[in-house]
N, C-alpha and C positions, 0 to 999 in steps of 0.2 A: 504494500500500500504506500502510496507516495502523496505527500501534501506539499503544495507550493507555500513557502513561507514569506519570502521578501524579494524585492527587486533592488539591486544596487548596481548602478553603472552598467546596465545591460547584462549583468550576471544574475541568473536565477538560482536561488537556493531552494533545495528540496529536502524534505525529511523522508528517508527511506527506512521502512520497517523491515526487519529480518523475518522472512516467512519460513521458518523451520517448524516442522510438525510439533516438536517438543514445546516450543514457545506458544504455538496456537492452542495446543491441548491444555497448557497451564492457564491460558486466558479463558478458555471455555470452562474449565473447572472453577475458576474464580467467579466468573459470571453466573455459573450455575449455583454457587454457594451464596451469592449476594441476595439479600432480602429485598425483593422488588415490591413488597407489600405496601410500603408507604407511597410509592409512586402510583401504584395501581389504585389504591384507595382514594388518593387525592383526585385522580381523574374520574373515578367512578362516581364520587359524591360531588363533583363539579367544584372542588376547592381551587383547582387550577385548570386553565384551558389546555387544549390539545397542543398548541404551539409551545407553551411553557413546559409541558410534560415532555415533548420531543427534545427541547433544548436541555432539559435535565437528564434525559436518557443519553443524549449525545455526550454531555460532559462526564457522566459516569463511565461510558464506554471509552472515551479518550483517557480518562484517569487510569483505568485498568490496562489499557494498551501501553501507556507510558511506564507502568510498573512491570508488566510481564513480557513485553516485546522490546528487545533492544532496537534503538533507532540510531541512524547515522545521517549527517547532513552532507549533501552533495551539491556542488556548485556547477551549473552548466553555463558555459561561456559561449559567446557568438561564434567563436572559431571551431567549436565542437561540431562534428558531423551531425546531420539531422537525424540519423538512425540511432544515435547514442542517447538512450534513455537514462534517467537517474539510476535505475537499478543496474543497468549495464555498466555505467561508469563506476558504481560502487564495487561491482564484481571485478572489473579490470584493476581498480586500485588495490583490492585485496590480493589479486593474483600477482601484480607487480611487487608488492611488499613481500610476499612469500618467496618470489624468485630472488629478490635481493638478499633475503635471509637464507638462501639455499635450502628451502623447504619445498623440494620439488613435488612431493606427494600432495601437499596442500595447494601448491600452485596449479596443479592440473584439475583440482576440484575446489575452486575458490568459493563456490556457493554453499558448501557444507561447513557448518560450525563444528569445531573440535573442542 
């Protein structure tokens, strides 16, 4: 999942979330254990409107994503090719770092977290 954060001098900064099954399962477990009763009751009894409930749901979801899924900031510049997405740039950066550290096994599978 990628979110656009800011624009500075034609550079676009994106937040890239690591999409590894372990982290996704941890997020699902945390969301399953969270008590949604307060939010459901407040919408059922018209204490808050649907838009406010959606904003509250969104903030809860982002909070849990920030806790359970690692995130990295990637900057795309105008000189980058058009086919390079924030996720591809993050993977290339990881691969180059592994190559410089002579970790060839990790360099050929940069999308896996060890």
